[in-house]
All heavy atoms as a GROMACS GRO file, in nm:
protein
  579
    1MET      N    1  -0.534   1.474  -0.948
    1MET     CA    2  -0.479   1.355  -0.888
    1MET      C    3  -0.326   1.353  -0.900
    1MET      O    4  -0.267   1.248  -0.913
    1MET     CB    5  -0.538   1.231  -0.952
    1MET     CG    6  -0.685   1.212  -0.932
    1MET     SD    7  -0.719   1.094  -0.807
    1MET     CE    8  -0.714   0.943  -0.899
    2SER      N    9  -0.264   1.469  -0.896
    2SER     CA   10  -0.119   1.473  -0.910
    2SER      C   11  -0.049   1.399  -0.797
    2SER      O   12   0.060   1.346  -0.816
    2SER     CB   13  -0.070   1.617  -0.916
    2SER     OG   14  -0.096   1.682  -0.794
    3HIS      N   15  -0.111   1.393  -0.678
    3HIS     CA   16  -0.048   1.322  -0.568
    3HIS      C   17  -0.038   1.172  -0.596
    3HIS      O   18   0.056   1.108  -0.553
    3HIS     CB   19  -0.122   1.347  -0.436
    3HIS     CG   20  -0.264   1.303  -0.438
    3HIS    ND1   21  -0.363   1.379  -0.497
    3HIS    CD2   22  -0.323   1.192  -0.390
    3HIS    CE1   23  -0.478   1.315  -0.483
    3HIS    NE2   24  -0.457   1.202  -0.420
    4THR      N   25  -0.133   1.117  -0.671
    4THR     CA   26  -0.124   0.975  -0.704
    4THR      C   27  -0.024   0.951  -0.816
    4THR      O   28   0.039   0.847  -0.821
    4THR     CB   29  -0.261   0.916  -0.742
    4THR    OG1   30  -0.315   0.992  -0.851
    4THR    CG2   31  -0.355   0.915  -0.626
    5ILE      N   32  -0.009   1.049  -0.905
    5ILE     CA   33   0.088   1.034  -1.013
    5ILE      C   34   0.229   1.031  -0.955
    5ILE      O   35   0.312   0.951  -0.995
    5ILE     CB   36   0.072   1.148  -1.116
    5ILE    CG1   37  -0.060   1.132  -1.191
    5ILE    CG2   38   0.188   1.149  -1.214
    5ILE    CD1   39  -0.098   1.249  -1.277
    6LYS      N   40   0.257   1.119  -0.858
    6LYS     CA   41   0.389   1.123  -0.796
    6LYS      C   42   0.422   0.993  -0.724
    6LYS      O   43   0.535   0.951  -0.717
    6LYS     CB   44   0.399   1.240  -0.698
    6LYS     CG   45   0.398   1.374  -0.766
    6LYS     CD   46   0.407   1.485  -0.664
    6LYS     CE   47   0.402   1.620  -0.730
    6LYS     NZ   48   0.404   1.729  -0.633
    7SER      N   49   0.321   0.928  -0.666
    7SER     CA   50   0.342   0.806  -0.588
    7SER      C   51   0.304   0.681  -0.667
    7SER      O   52   0.296   0.574  -0.611
    7SER     CB   53   0.258   0.812  -0.461
    7SER     OG   54   0.290   0.924  -0.386
    8LYS      N   55   0.282   0.698  -0.797
    8LYS     CA   56   0.229   0.588  -0.878
    8LYS      C   57   0.314   0.462  -0.869
    8LYS      O   58   0.262   0.353  -0.847
    8LYS     CB   59   0.216   0.631  -1.023
    8LYS     CG   60   0.162   0.522  -1.114
    8LYS     CD   61   0.152   0.572  -1.256
    8LYS     CE   62   0.106   0.460  -1.347
    8LYS     NZ   63   0.096   0.505  -1.486
    9SER      N   64   0.446   0.474  -0.884
    9SER     CA   65   0.529   0.354  -0.885
    9SER      C   66   0.524   0.281  -0.751
    9SER      O   67   0.520   0.158  -0.746
    9SER     CB   68   0.673   0.387  -0.922
    9SER     OG   69   0.730   0.473  -0.826
   10ARG      N   70   0.519   0.357  -0.641
   10ARG     CA   71   0.509   0.292  -0.510
   10ARG      C   72   0.373   0.225  -0.492
   10ARG      O   73   0.364   0.114  -0.439
   10ARG     CB   74   0.531   0.394  -0.398
   10ARG     CG   75   0.676   0.432  -0.383
   10ARG     CD   76   0.694   0.520  -0.264
   10ARG     NE   77   0.651   0.655  -0.302
   10ARG     CZ   78   0.643   0.758  -0.221
   10ARG    NH1   79   0.675   0.744  -0.096
   10ARG    NH2   80   0.605   0.876  -0.264
   11LEU      N   81   0.267   0.294  -0.536
   11LEU     CA   82   0.134   0.237  -0.522
   11LEU      C   83   0.116   0.112  -0.608
   11LEU      O   84   0.061   0.012  -0.564
   11LEU     CB   85   0.028   0.342  -0.557
   11LEU     CG   86   0.019   0.460  -0.462
   11LEU    CD1   87  -0.071   0.568  -0.520
   11LEU    CD2   88  -0.030   0.417  -0.325
   12VAL      N   89   0.164   0.119  -0.732
   12VAL     CA   90   0.154   0.002  -0.822
   12VAL      C   91   0.236  -0.114  -0.766
   12VAL      O   92   0.191  -0.229  -0.767
   12VAL     CB   93   0.199   0.040  -0.965
   12VAL    CG1   94   0.215  -0.084  -1.051
   12VAL    CG2   95   0.099   0.136  -1.028
   13GLY      N   96   0.354  -0.085  -0.714
   13GLY     CA   97   0.436  -0.189  -0.653
   13GLY      C   98   0.366  -0.256  -0.537
   13GLY      O   99   0.370  -0.378  -0.521
   14ARG      N  100   0.300  -0.174  -0.456
   14ARG     CA  101   0.229  -0.230  -0.342
   14ARG      C  102   0.113  -0.318  -0.386
   14ARG      O  103   0.092  -0.427  -0.332
   14ARG     CB  104   0.177  -0.116  -0.254
   14ARG     CG  105   0.106  -0.168  -0.135
   14ARG     CD  106   0.079  -0.063  -0.037
   14ARG     NE  107   0.008  -0.126   0.073
   14ARG     CZ  108  -0.039  -0.062   0.173
   14ARG    NH1  109  -0.021   0.065   0.183
   14ARG    NH2  110  -0.105  -0.126   0.267
   15VAL      N  111   0.038  -0.273  -0.485
   15VAL     CA  112  -0.074  -0.352  -0.536
   15VAL      C  113  -0.024  -0.485  -0.594
   15VAL      O  114  -0.084  -0.590  -0.572
   15VAL     CB  115  -0.154  -0.273  -0.642
   15VAL    CG1  116  -0.251  -0.363  -0.717
   15VAL    CG2  117  -0.228  -0.158  -0.576
   16ARG      N  118   0.090  -0.481  -0.662
   16ARG     CA  119   0.146  -0.604  -0.718
   16ARG      C  120   0.191  -0.701  -0.609
   16ARG      O  121   0.174  -0.822  -0.621
   16ARG     CB  122   0.262  -0.572  -0.810
   16ARG     CG  123   0.216  -0.511  -0.941
   16ARG     CD  124   0.330  -0.482  -1.034
   16ARG     NE  125   0.277  -0.426  -1.158
   16ARG     CZ  126   0.345  -0.345  -1.236
   16ARG    NH1  127   0.469  -0.311  -1.208
   16ARG    NH2  128   0.290  -0.298  -1.347
   17ARG      N  129   0.247  -0.647  -0.499
   17ARG     CA  130   0.285  -0.734  -0.387
   17ARG      C  131   0.162  -0.799  -0.326
   17ARG      O  132   0.162  -0.919  -0.295
   17ARG     CB  133   0.362  -0.655  -0.282
   17ARG     CG  134   0.507  -0.631  -0.319
   17ARG     CD  135   0.586  -0.574  -0.204
   17ARG     NE  136   0.542  -0.441  -0.163
   17ARG     CZ  137   0.573  -0.327  -0.226
   17ARG    NH1  138   0.649  -0.330  -0.332
   17ARG    NH2  139   0.529  -0.212  -0.180
   18ILE      N  140   0.056  -0.720  -0.307
   18ILE     CA  141  -0.068  -0.774  -0.251
   18ILE      C  142  -0.124  -0.882  -0.344
   18ILE      O  143  -0.164  -0.989  -0.299
   18ILE     CB  144  -0.171  -0.662  -0.227
   18ILE    CG1  145  -0.123  -0.568  -0.116
   18ILE    CG2  146  -0.308  -0.720  -0.195
   18ILE    CD1  147  -0.202  -0.440  -0.105
   19LYS      N  148  -0.123  -0.854  -0.473
   19LYS     CA  149  -0.172  -0.951  -0.572
   19LYS      C  150  -0.092  -1.082  -0.562
   19LYS      O  151  -0.149  -1.191  -0.562
   19LYS     CB  152  -0.161  -0.892  -0.712
   19LYS     CG  153  -0.203  -0.985  -0.822
   19LYS     CD  154  -0.180  -0.919  -0.958
   19LYS     CE  155  -0.202  -1.018  -1.070
   19LYS     NZ  156  -0.166  -0.961  -1.200
   20GLY      N  157   0.040  -1.070  -0.552
   20GLY     CA  158   0.125  -1.189  -0.541
   20GLY      C  159   0.096  -1.268  -0.415
   20GLY      O  160   0.094  -1.392  -0.417
   21GLN      N  161   0.071  -1.199  -0.305
   21GLN     CA  162   0.040  -1.268  -0.180
   21GLN      C  163  -0.094  -1.341  -0.190
   21GLN      O  164  -0.108  -1.454  -0.143
   21GLN     CB  165   0.038  -1.169  -0.064
   21GLN     CG  166   0.175  -1.119  -0.027
   21GLN     CD  167   0.169  -1.015   0.083
   21GLN    OE1  168   0.074  -0.938   0.093
   21GLN    NE2  169   0.272  -1.013   0.165
   22ILE      N  170  -0.191  -1.277  -0.252
   22ILE     CA  171  -0.323  -1.340  -0.267
   22ILE      C  172  -0.313  -1.461  -0.360
   22ILE      O  173  -0.374  -1.566  -0.335
   22ILE     CB  174  -0.427  -1.238  -0.316
   22ILE    CG1  175  -0.454  -1.138  -0.205
   22ILE    CG2  176  -0.556  -1.307  -0.361
   22ILE    CD1  177  -0.542  -1.022  -0.241
   23GLU      N  178  -0.233  -1.448  -0.466
   23GLU     CA  179  -0.213  -1.563  -0.555
   23GLU      C  180  -0.143  -1.677  -0.481
   23GLU      O  181  -0.172  -1.795  -0.507
   23GLU     CB  182  -0.133  -1.520  -0.678
   23GLU     CG  183  -0.214  -1.434  -0.773
   23GLU     CD  184  -0.132  -1.374  -0.886
   23GLU    OE1  185  -0.006  -1.375  -0.878
   23GLU    OE2  186  -0.193  -1.323  -0.981
   24ALA      N  187  -0.055  -1.646  -0.389
   24ALA     CA  188   0.012  -1.750  -0.309
   24ALA      C  189  -0.090  -1.823  -0.222
   24ALA      O  190  -0.082  -1.946  -0.206
   24ALA     CB  191   0.122  -1.689  -0.224
   25VAL      N  192  -0.185  -1.750  -0.166
   25VAL     CA  193  -0.291  -1.814  -0.086
   25VAL      C  194  -0.373  -1.906  -0.176
   25VAL      O  195  -0.403  -2.020  -0.138
   25VAL     CB  196  -0.382  -1.708  -0.019
   25VAL    CG1  197  -0.504  -1.773   0.046
   25VAL    CG2  198  -0.304  -1.627   0.084
   26GLU      N  199  -0.407  -1.858  -0.295
   26GLU     CA  200  -0.484  -1.941  -0.388
   26GLU      C  201  -0.408  -2.069  -0.424
   26GLU      O  202  -0.466  -2.179  -0.421
   26GLU     CB  203  -0.514  -1.861  -0.516
   26GLU     CG  204  -0.595  -1.938  -0.618
   26GLU     CD  205  -0.621  -1.859  -0.745
   26GLU    OE1  206  -0.550  -1.759  -0.770
   26GLU    OE2  207  -0.710  -1.898  -0.820
   27ARG      N  208  -0.280  -2.056  -0.454
   27ARG     CA  209  -0.200  -2.176  -0.488
   27ARG      C  210  -0.193  -2.272  -0.369
   27ARG      O  211  -0.201  -2.394  -0.386
   27ARG     CB  212  -0.059  -2.134  -0.530
   27ARG     CG  213  -0.050  -2.074  -0.669
   27ARG     CD  214   0.095  -2.057  -0.714
   27ARG     NE  215   0.174  -1.977  -0.623
   27ARG     CZ  216   0.188  -1.843  -0.630
   27ARG    NH1  217   0.123  -1.777  -0.725
   27ARG    NH2  218   0.264  -1.779  -0.545
   28ALA      N  219  -0.180  -2.216  -0.250
   28ALA     CA  220  -0.173  -2.300  -0.130
   28ALA      C  221  -0.302  -2.377  -0.110
   28ALA      O  222  -0.301  -2.496  -0.075
   28ALA     CB  223  -0.142  -2.215  -0.008
   29LEU      N  224  -0.414  -2.311  -0.133
   29LEU     CA  225  -0.543  -2.379  -0.118
   29LEU      C  226  -0.562  -2.485  -0.225
   29LEU      O  227  -0.611  -2.595  -0.196
   29LEU     CB  228  -0.657  -2.276  -0.124
   29LEU     CG  229  -0.665  -2.181  -0.006
   29LEU    CD1  230  -0.766  -2.070  -0.033
   29LEU    CD2  231  -0.702  -2.256   0.121
   30GLU      N  232  -0.523  -2.453  -0.349
   30GLU     CA  233  -0.538  -2.549  -0.458
   30GLU      C  234  -0.449  -2.672  -0.438
   30GLU      O  235  -0.488  -2.783  -0.474
   30GLU     CB  236  -0.508  -2.482  -0.592
   30GLU     CG  237  -0.618  -2.388  -0.637
   30GLU     CD  238  -0.585  -2.314  -0.765
   30GLU    OE1  239  -0.468  -2.320  -0.811
   30GLU    OE2  240  -0.676  -2.248  -0.819
   31SER      N  241  -0.333  -2.652  -0.381
   31SER     CA  242  -0.242  -2.765  -0.360
   31SER      C  243  -0.266  -2.834  -0.226
   31SER      O  244  -0.191  -2.924  -0.189
   31SER     CB  245  -0.097  -2.720  -0.370
   31SER     OG  246  -0.066  -2.632  -0.265
   32GLU      N  247  -0.371  -2.790  -0.155
   32GLU     CA  248  -0.410  -2.847  -0.027
   32GLU      C  249  -0.296  -2.845   0.074
   32GLU      O  250  -0.270  -2.942   0.146
   32GLU     CB  251  -0.466  -2.989  -0.046
   32GLU     CG  252  -0.591  -2.990  -0.131
   32GLU     CD  253  -0.650  -3.128  -0.150
   32GLU    OE1  254  -0.607  -3.223  -0.082
   32GLU    OE2  255  -0.740  -3.140  -0.235
   33LEU      N  256  -0.228  -2.731   0.080
   33LEU     CA  257  -0.122  -2.710   0.177
   33LEU      C  258  -0.181  -2.716   0.317
   33LEU      O  259  -0.301  -2.696   0.336
   33LEU     CB  260  -0.059  -2.572   0.151
   33LEU     CG  261   0.083  -2.548   0.197
   33LEU    CD1  262   0.178  -2.645   0.128
   33LEU    CD2  263   0.124  -2.406   0.164
   34GLY      N  264  -0.100  -2.740   0.415
   34GLY     CA  265  -0.148  -2.751   0.553
   34GLY      C  266  -0.213  -2.623   0.603
   34GLY      O  267  -0.183  -2.512   0.558
   35CYS      N  268  -0.301  -2.641   0.699
   35CYS     CA  269  -0.379  -2.530   0.754
   35CYS      C  270  -0.288  -2.419   0.809
   35CYS      O  271  -0.312  -2.301   0.783
   35CYS     CB  272  -0.471  -2.583   0.864
   35CYS     SG  273  -0.575  -2.457   0.939
   36ALA      N  274  -0.186  -2.457   0.884
   36ALA     CA  275  -0.097  -2.356   0.944
   36ALA      C  276  -0.027  -2.274   0.836
   36ALA      O  277  -0.012  -2.152   0.849
   36ALA     CB  278   0.006  -2.424   1.034
   37ASP      N  279   0.015  -2.340   0.728
   37ASP     CA  280   0.082  -2.269   0.619
   37ASP      C  281  -0.012  -2.172   0.549
   37ASP      O  282   0.026  -2.059   0.517
   37ASP     CB  283   0.140  -2.368   0.519
   37ASP     CG  284   0.252  -2.452   0.578
   37ASP    OD1  285   0.327  -2.399   0.662
   37ASP    OD2  286   0.263  -2.570   0.541
   38VAL      N  287  -0.135  -2.215   0.526
   38VAL     CA  288  -0.234  -2.128   0.462
   38VAL      C  289  -0.265  -2.009   0.552
   38VAL      O  290  -0.271  -1.894   0.506
   38VAL     CB  291  -0.363  -2.206   0.426
   38VAL    CG1  292  -0.472  -2.111   0.377
   38VAL    CG2  293  -0.334  -2.313   0.322
   39LEU      N  294  -0.283  -2.036   0.680
   39LEU     CA  295  -0.312  -1.926   0.774
   39LEU      C  296  -0.196  -1.827   0.781
   39LEU      O  297  -0.219  -1.706   0.794
   39LEU     CB  298  -0.344  -1.981   0.912
   39LEU     CG  299  -0.479  -2.050   0.924
   39LEU    CD1  300  -0.497  -2.109   1.064
   39LEU    CD2  301  -0.593  -1.953   0.893
   40MET      N  302  -0.075  -1.874   0.769
   40MET     CA  303   0.040  -1.784   0.769
   40MET      C  304   0.036  -1.693   0.647
   40MET      O  305   0.062  -1.572   0.657
   40MET     CB  306   0.170  -1.865   0.768
   40MET     CG  307   0.292  -1.782   0.782
   40MET     SD  308   0.354  -1.774   0.948
   40MET     CE  309   0.425  -1.934   0.964
   41LEU      N  310   0.001  -1.748   0.533
   41LEU     CA  311  -0.011  -1.668   0.411
   41LEU      C  312  -0.124  -1.567   0.422
   41LEU      O  313  -0.110  -1.451   0.381
   41LEU     CB  314  -0.032  -1.759   0.289
   41LEU     CG  315   0.087  -1.846   0.250
   41LEU    CD1  316   0.044  -1.951   0.147
   41LEU    CD2  317   0.200  -1.761   0.197
   42VAL      N  318  -0.237  -1.611   0.477
   42VAL     CA  319  -0.352  -1.521   0.496
   42VAL      C  320  -0.314  -1.407   0.591
   42VAL      O  321  -0.350  -1.291   0.568
   42VAL     CB  322  -0.475  -1.599   0.547
   42VAL    CG1  323  -0.586  -1.504   0.589
   42VAL    CG2  324  -0.525  -1.694   0.439
   43ALA      N  325  -0.241  -1.439   0.696
   43ALA     CA  326  -0.198  -1.336   0.791
   43ALA      C  327  -0.108  -1.233   0.724
   43ALA      O  328  -0.117  -1.113   0.753
   43ALA     CB  329  -0.126  -1.400   0.910
   44SER      N  330  -0.022  -1.277   0.633
   44SER     CA  331   0.065  -1.181   0.565
   44SER      C  332  -0.015  -1.089   0.474
   44SER      O  333   0.014  -0.970   0.464
   44SER     CB  334   0.175  -1.253   0.487
   44SER     OG  335   0.123  -1.321   0.377
   45VAL      N  336  -0.117  -1.142   0.408
   45VAL     CA  337  -0.205  -1.059   0.325
   45VAL      C  338  -0.278  -0.959   0.414
   45VAL      O  339  -0.286  -0.840   0.382
   45VAL     CB  340  -0.307  -1.145   0.246
   45VAL    CG1  341  -0.411  -1.058   0.178
   45VAL    CG2  342  -0.236  -1.233   0.146
   46ASP      N  343  -0.330  -1.006   0.525
   46ASP     CA  344  -0.404  -0.920   0.618
   46ASP      C  345  -0.316  -0.805   0.667
   46ASP      O  346  -0.358  -0.690   0.667
   46ASP     CB  347  -0.455  -1.003   0.736
   46ASP     CG  348  -0.538  -0.920   0.831
   46ASP    OD1  349  -0.640  -0.862   0.787
   46ASP    OD2  350  -0.499  -0.911   0.949
   47THR      N  351  -0.192  -0.836   0.703
   47THR     CA  352  -0.100  -0.732   0.750
   47THR      C  353  -0.073  -0.630   0.641
   47THR      O  354  -0.073  -0.509   0.666
   47THR     CB  355   0.032  -0.796   0.796
   47THR    OG1  356   0.004  -0.888   0.902
   47THR    CG2  357   0.131  -0.692   0.842
   48CYS      N  358  -0.052  -0.676   0.520
   48CYS     CA  359  -0.024  -0.586   0.409
   48CYS      C  360  -0.144  -0.495   0.380
   48CYS      O  361  -0.128  -0.376   0.356
   48CYS     CB  362   0.013  -0.666   0.285
   48CYS     SG  363   0.075  -0.564   0.151
   49LEU      N  364  -0.262  -0.552   0.386
   49LEU     CA  365  -0.382  -0.472   0.358
   49LEU      C  366  -0.411  -0.370   0.468
   49LEU      O  367  -0.468  -0.265   0.442
   49LEU     CB  368  -0.503  -0.564   0.340
   49LEU     CG  369  -0.504  -0.647   0.214
   49LEU    CD1  370  -0.620  -0.745   0.217
   49LEU    CD2  371  -0.513  -0.558   0.091
   50ARG      N  372  -0.370  -0.400   0.590
   50ARG     CA  373  -0.396  -0.309   0.701
   50ARG      C  374  -0.294  -0.195   0.712
   50ARG      O  375  -0.320  -0.096   0.777
   50ARG     CB  376  -0.398  -0.385   0.833
   50ARG     CG  377  -0.518  -0.474   0.848
   50ARG     CD  378  -0.513  -0.550   0.980
   50ARG     NE  379  -0.618  -0.646   0.987
   50ARG     CZ  380  -0.739  -0.621   1.035
   50ARG    NH1  381  -0.768  -0.501   1.079
   50ARG    NH2  382  -0.830  -0.715   1.039
   51SER      N  383  -0.180  -0.210   0.647
   51SER     CA  384  -0.081  -0.102   0.656
   51SER      C  385  -0.132   0.018   0.577
   51SER      O  386  -0.195   0.003   0.473
   51SER     CB  387   0.055  -0.149   0.607
   51SER     OG  388   0.049  -0.180   0.470
   52PRO      N  389  -0.106   0.136   0.629
   52PRO     CA  390  -0.168   0.256   0.569
   52PRO      C  391  -0.118   0.287   0.429
   52PRO      O  392   0.002   0.286   0.404
   52PRO     CB  393  -0.131   0.367   0.666
   52PRO     CG  394  -0.017   0.316   0.744
   52PRO     CD  395  -0.024   0.166   0.743
   53VAL      N  396  -0.211   0.315   0.342
   53VAL     CA  397  -0.180   0.360   0.207
   53VAL      C  398  -0.179   0.513   0.206
   53VAL      O  399  -0.100   0.575   0.138
   53VAL     CB  400  -0.285   0.310   0.105
   53VAL    CG1  401  -0.264   0.373  -0.030
   53VAL    CG2  402  -0.281   0.160   0.096
   54LEU      N  403  -0.264   0.570   0.285
   54LEU     CA  404  -0.285   0.714   0.285
   54LEU      C  405  -0.157   0.794   0.303
   54LEU      O  406  -0.135   0.890   0.231
   54LEU     CB  407  -0.389   0.753   0.390
   54LEU     CG  408  -0.433   0.898   0.389
   54LEU    CD1  409  -0.492   0.934   0.254
   54LEU    CD2  410  -0.533   0.923   0.498
   55PRO      N  411  -0.068   0.759   0.395
   55PRO     CA  412   0.052   0.842   0.411
   55PRO      C  413   0.135   0.854   0.286
   55PRO      O  414   0.199   0.956   0.265
   55PRO     CB  415   0.130   0.770   0.521
   55PRO     CG  416   0.026   0.703   0.601
   55PRO     CD  417  -0.077   0.659   0.499
   56ILE      N  418   0.134   0.754   0.200
   56ILE     CA  419   0.212   0.763   0.076
   56ILE      C  420   0.162   0.879  -0.008
   56ILE      O  421   0.239   0.960  -0.056
   56ILE     CB  422   0.202   0.630  -0.004
   56ILE    CG1  423   0.270   0.518   0.072
   56ILE    CG2  424   0.261   0.646  -0.143
   56ILE    CD1  425   0.248   0.382   0.010
   57ALA      N  426   0.030   0.889  -0.023
   57ALA     CA  427  -0.028   0.994  -0.106
   57ALA      C  428  -0.042   1.125  -0.030
   57ALA      O  429  -0.015   1.232  -0.083
   57ALA     CB  430  -0.163   0.949  -0.160
   58SER      N  431  -0.083   1.118   0.095
   58SER     CA  432  -0.115   1.241   0.168
   58SER      C  433   0.008   1.318   0.211
   58SER      O  434   0.002   1.439   0.227
   58SER     CB  435  -0.202   1.210   0.289
   58SER     OG  436  -0.130   1.134   0.382
   59ARG      N  437   0.121   1.251   0.228
   59ARG     CA  438   0.242   1.321   0.270
   59ARG      C  439   0.277   1.431   0.171
   59ARG      O  440   0.307   1.544   0.209
   59ARG     CB  441   0.358   1.222   0.283
   59ARG     CG  442   0.487   1.287   0.328
   59ARG     CD  443   0.601   1.187   0.340
   59ARG     NE  444   0.621   1.117   0.215
   59ARG     CZ  445   0.634   0.986   0.204
   59ARG    NH1  446   0.627   0.908   0.308
   59ARG    NH2  447   0.652   0.929   0.086
   60ASP      N  448   0.269   1.402   0.042
   60ASP     CA  449   0.299   1.502  -0.060
   60ASP      C  450   0.200   1.617  -0.055
   60ASP      O  451   0.238   1.733  -0.071
   60ASP     CB  452   0.297   1.438  -0.199
   60ASP     CG  453   0.409   1.337  -0.219
   60ASP    OD1  454   0.512   1.350  -0.150
   60ASP    OD2  455   0.393   1.247  -0.302
   61ILE      N  456   0.074   1.587  -0.032
   61ILE     CA  457  -0.029   1.691  -0.025
   61ILE      C  458  -0.003   1.782   0.094
   61ILE      O  459  -0.009   1.905   0.082
   61ILE     CB  460  -0.170   1.629  -0.017
   61ILE    CG1  461  -0.202   1.554  -0.146
   61ILE    CG2  462  -0.275   1.735   0.012
   61ILE    CD1  463  -0.326   1.470  -0.138
   62VAL      N  464   0.025   1.723   0.208
   62VAL     CA  465   0.051   1.803   0.329
   62VAL      C  466   0.172   1.893   0.308
   62VAL      O  467   0.169   2.011   0.343
   62VAL     CB  468   0.069   1.711   0.452
   62VAL    CG1  469   0.118   1.791   0.572
   62VAL    CG2  470  -0.061   1.640   0.485
   63LEU      N  471   0.278   1.839   0.250
   63LEU     CA  472   0.398   1.920   0.225
   63LEU      C  473   0.367   2.036   0.131
   63LEU      O  474   0.414   2.148   0.152
   63LEU     CB  475   0.510   1.834   0.170
   63LEU     CG  476   0.574   1.737   0.268
   63LEU    CD1  477   0.673   1.646   0.196
   63LEU    CD2  478   0.641   1.812   0.381
   64GLN      N  479   0.289   2.011   0.028
   64GLN     CA  480   0.252   2.117  -0.065
   64GLN      C  481   0.173   2.227   0.006
   64GLN      O  482   0.198   2.345  -0.013
   64GLN     CB  483   0.170   2.062  -0.181
   64GLN     CG  484   0.249   1.981  -0.279
   64GLN     CD  485   0.160   1.914  -0.383
   64GLN    OE1  486   0.037   1.916  -0.373
   64GLN    NE2  487   0.222   1.853  -0.483
   65ARG      N  488   0.077   2.187   0.089
   65ARG     CA  489  -0.005   2.285   0.161
   65ARG      C  490   0.080   2.367   0.258
   65ARG      O  491   0.062   2.486   0.272
   65ARG     CB  492  -0.119   2.216   0.237
   65ARG     CG  493  -0.217   2.141   0.150
   65ARG     CD  494  -0.287   2.232   0.050
   65ARG     NE  495  -0.385   2.161  -0.026
   65ARG     CZ  496  -0.370   2.124  -0.153
   65ARG    NH1  497  -0.260   2.152  -0.216
   65ARG    NH2  498  -0.464   2.060  -0.217
   66CYS      N  499   0.176   2.301   0.324
   66CYS     CA  500   0.264   2.373   0.416
   66CYS      C  501   0.349   2.475   0.342
   66CYS      O  502   0.369   2.587   0.389
   66CYS     CB  503   0.354   2.275   0.492
   66CYS     SG  504   0.266   2.177   0.614
   67GLN      N  505   0.398   2.437   0.225
   67GLN     CA  506   0.479   2.530   0.147
   67GLN      C  507   0.396   2.649   0.101
   67GLN      O  508   0.444   2.763   0.104
   67GLN     CB  509   0.541   2.458   0.027
   67GLN     CG  510   0.648   2.359   0.065
   67GLN     CD  511   0.690   2.269  -0.050
   67GLN    OE1  512   0.629   2.269  -0.156
   67GLN    NE2  513   0.795   2.191  -0.030
   68ILE      N  514   0.273   2.625   0.060
   68ILE     CA  515   0.184   2.734   0.020
   68ILE      C  516   0.158   2.826   0.139
   68ILE      O  517   0.164   2.948   0.126
   68ILE     CB  518   0.052   2.678  -0.039
   68ILE    CG1  519   0.079   2.611  -0.173
   68ILE    CG2  520  -0.052   2.788  -0.053
   68ILE    CD1  521  -0.038   2.529  -0.224
   69PHE      N  522   0.132   2.769   0.254
   69PHE     CA  523   0.108   2.848   0.374
   69PHE      C  524   0.230   2.931   0.411
   69PHE      O  525   0.219   3.048   0.444
   69PHE     CB  526   0.067   2.757   0.491
   69PHE     CG  527   0.041   2.832   0.618
   69PHE    CD1  528  -0.077   2.903   0.634
   69PHE    CD2  529   0.134   2.831   0.721
   69PHE    CE1  530  -0.101   2.972   0.752
   69PHE    CE2  531   0.111   2.901   0.838
   69PHE     CZ  532  -0.008   2.972   0.853
   70ASP      N  533   0.349   2.869   0.402
   70ASP     CA  534   0.473   2.941   0.435
   70ASP      C  535   0.492   3.060   0.341
   70ASP      O  536   0.528   3.169   0.384
   70ASP     CB  537   0.594   2.848   0.427
   70ASP     CG  538   0.601   2.752   0.544
   70ASP    OD1  539   0.533   2.776   0.646
   70ASP    OD2  540   0.676   2.653   0.534
   71ARG      N  541   0.468   3.038   0.211
   71ARG     CA  542   0.484   3.146   0.116
   71ARG      C  543   0.384   3.260   0.142
   71ARG      O  544   0.418   3.376   0.134
   71ARG     CB  545   0.467   3.094  -0.028
   71ARG     CG  546   0.594   3.032  -0.080
   71ARG     CD  547   0.582   2.997  -0.229
   71ARG     NE  548   0.602   2.854  -0.238
   71ARG     CZ  549   0.524   2.767  -0.298
   71ARG    NH1  550   0.416   2.807  -0.361
   71ARG    NH2  551   0.550   2.639  -0.298
   72ALA      N  552   0.262   3.222   0.174
   72ALA     CA  553   0.158   3.322   0.201
   72ALA      C  554   0.190   3.401   0.326
   72ALA      O  555   0.166   3.523   0.332
   72ALA     CB  556   0.022   3.255   0.214
   73SER      N  557   0.246   3.338   0.426
   73SER     CA  558   0.277   3.410   0.551
   73SER      C  559   0.397   3.503   0.536
   73SER      O  560   0.416   3.593   0.616
   73SER     CB  561   0.301   3.310   0.665
   73SER     OG  562   0.417   3.234   0.640
   74GLN      N  563   0.479   3.481   0.433
   74GLN     CA  564   0.594   3.568   0.411
   74GLN      C  565   0.557   3.695   0.334
   74GLN      O  566   0.639   3.787   0.325
   74GLN     CB  567   0.703   3.492   0.333
   74GLN     CG  568   0.765   3.381   0.414
   74GLN     CD  569   0.859   3.296   0.331
   74GLN    OE1  570   0.874   3.317   0.210
   74GLN    NE2  571   0.923   3.198   0.394
   75LEU      N  572   0.437   3.702   0.282
   75LEU     CA  573   0.394   3.820   0.206
   75LEU      C  574   0.364   3.937   0.293
   75LEU      O  575   0.333   3.944   0.399
   75LEU     CB  576   0.272   3.786   0.118
   75LEU     CG  577   0.298   3.684   0.010
   75LEU    CD1  578   0.167   3.652  -0.061
   75LEU    CD2  579   0.400   3.736  -0.090
   0.00000   0.00000   0.00000
């Protein structure tokens, strides 16, 4: 899992942002904030969850494989 170790700080940061957004939705619901405001918060969580996580981790893997292939083709 070296690819996750290299991207750990970015992945942890992203999870913390998602957690903060979800907590904001919870606070909004508990304080009976208006429907439009709650929906706006929910939409921001939805957008964050839909953005790709894979490229963060897979980019390093692809680059490593390309470098290995390049080295092998030079032999």
